[in-house]
C-alpha angles and dihedrals in degrees: 000000000000123000115227111223126186108233093205092059093041092057089058091061126090123261095264089060096049096050096063089050089054087055090052091048090053089056091045090239095125136056122204120223105205097191112147095008111129096171139331133214122263089245091057091048089051091052092046093051095041096110098026111108114256093231098056110130129207094275092057092044087053089062092064102036124068098224092186087072099042122112125225093248094049089045090057092046093047091047092054091047093052091047090053092050093048096038090228145066124285129193113268118270110250113244126201106256091223090058100038092084092061114117135172090299090143087072123057111232100194093198093052089045090052091049090050092051091048090047091052091047092048091052089050091052093045091053087070095045115090102165116173098181108089095210094049091045091050090050093050092046090050092051090048090052089053089055095246092159098045136040128240116265115275113231118188138156121249104228124225106242122228110265118242122180141308125252089253092055093047090050090051090050088051091239093119133034114261091241090062087085089069092057103037102050132095123203089350093304117117118236119258110216129210120253093253089053091051089050090053092051091051092048092049091049088056088052091240126141118247142177121212119205117179142129131293113281094020096118103258092155091062091055088075104021093061095049090048093053090042089055092047090053094047095048110032091152094069112094132200130030111358103174139016120207118198121199130179094224138037090227090058091048091054091048094050090046089058090048091052092049089063089068100036101060135036138200123198124245097021093188128018137171114218136177123227112281095023128119136218133189117222128202131198122208117201121208126204127212091281093052094251121138115256132188117265126198136169095044117171111218124203133175130194090213135015120014134287126189129214091265089062096251107147123201125192119217121244092247098037121130136162139033120329138178129225112201128191115194133186118170108316093336123092139167130194139206127195125232122195119197108190125205111277124199109248106163144003132219123203119206118239096026091197134007143167117233138171117241112279091014111136124229129173115218120207124206126202126193126216128198132216091287093047092252121139115266130192116256118217101195130359121202110213123199135172129202122235112302099044144046133218133193126227087259093057099259107150130197124181127218135210103255104074136047095205126038128183122215116202127198115193133186110178107309094338114101137177129187131215123191126223123193112202109216121226114253133182111275106154139030127206123194120208123239094028093197134015141173116224141171126227113287091015118127134216132186116222125198130195129215125198126217128194128222090277095053095253121135115262137175106274092209120204113007128194114208125205133164144178123222094035147006127290128186126214090265093064097256108146127194120190118232116253093242099033121127134163135027121343138166136229111202129196114198126189112237095213111018117088119227096231134041121266094256092049091048091050092051094048093045092052091047091047095050092045091049091049091051092049090047092054091047092052090049089053090047091051090050091051090050091051090052090047093051090049092052090047092052089051092052092050091065090066096037126105120276089241092098112087126224090243091059091049091050093050092050093048092047092050092048091048093050091048092048092048093050091049091051092047091050089048093052091046091051089047090053092049090048094052092046094049095045092047091051093044091054098037120115127222113282144167132197139210125206120237121194113196107201123215115259131195110265104159142017126212124192121207121239096029091197130022139172117211137172124239114288089009116127133215132190116228121203122209122206125190125214125201129214092286092046093252118143114265133186115264121205133186099018112185 
């Protein structure tokens, strides 16, 4: 069963969350929903295709992408990426016709937008023009193409205005009332005004008239709103109308009224982060014309998600996620707060959920997290554990042992856990030959059978067996015939053709020791050869040396060199023996042996004496000796 994953949500995850999904895609266990994806970066494509085989063609790619949700632009990008990987040209990916018209509508291209408006306006104008004269029509069309009825787009830079001072600084300089900090702060951070706004506040404090001329979006409204509120705070005793605002249009009046409301009412908290199932109490503070708090009753509370009662207690749903707005309304006044409910891990899925493995076989498990809306969520750290009978790394690489039939793999993130189940398959671990020991005579035969046992001691098919024996011949069906002249102790051995004698870890250890010992053995042989050459050169030099060196000194040096060379050679041979032993054991297959005892049998009689001369009525005692197949004396009974 494939897991459907939304590509748009996946691309918002970190790299360590995308790589496991690539592994699932390579196993065709996941299916990508491309809804809303216009294009992705080459780095994201590289991460997505990390585990996907290089030789996958378009048909195999179609098994992991939902092409009914793909846009034309992403189709083109994906096609080029596949062509680059294959080094050739593939057939175009089919795109749902209803989605093929999608463009980058998620982003506002102001020039395209201007062209669309002009195009609509031109079609509106042309609908009134019914010109029959071809020359006049050509002239009008040419003028329309030149843009006679509309101007070219105006492109200008929005300047960065010179910074002035923060509310806190202006309060410290006694330009603004201390309570202005309450009204001109956002998320607990005081506003920082532009320099021209600061100049307006200083001029207003001096009770001087002023005119502010500056660009759009430079905060002209605050140049009079802040002084008005500052004056209300400084003179709460004055009643009646305190300020008159004159605007040229009703639309601008409504806009400025909304701007003023931001500073004349408050809701607490203004922003809050909540988890699903939690609650939060909101409070609204009303301010009068002097800026003093007044009691408010009859508020109407609304929430775009979750539920809120008339006492302003807000409760998030168990599956709630995203950004939500809490609105308190009384009359024509309203105030809003924003609630953010982040994704919360609710469950885990391990892939594969159950599997059958042989002991010491490796398998990498992958875990995926899902939030309260069953969407994939990035996992920071996964704690992997295995029950007795297996081991697992912190990256999810599992290896089973030989002691248990069933092993449980656990993935944990915080208090969220998920189990996967591993069944360890029985494999051949021991051979038993029947009969295990037998006494035979030369030329007698015996049929041997072999039984296999798994790691749990249960009988199992031994598979292909190779038979070999000493003291006679044995065929590959286990039929053994003793040699005519055989005598003594012999062995019949049954060896598995496929099953190694030792476990994988033991074989790896012995192989490494064997190779290391062989390399050291070769090195010591080379060192011994170098020393032999050095001693030969030294003896040659001694012929031309001075007679000052005594024979005793020469003898001691030669003895020391001989001892060193002998020890090196012994060490080299010992390492060679260890290497051969380890490599033989590392490559040996599972085997079992049965003992055969070939008993001695009478093959020849000898009479002593062999010739004799006797007189009549004289008697002689003859002795008979028996010889076995190896001409050793053997007891003889019942001689006639």
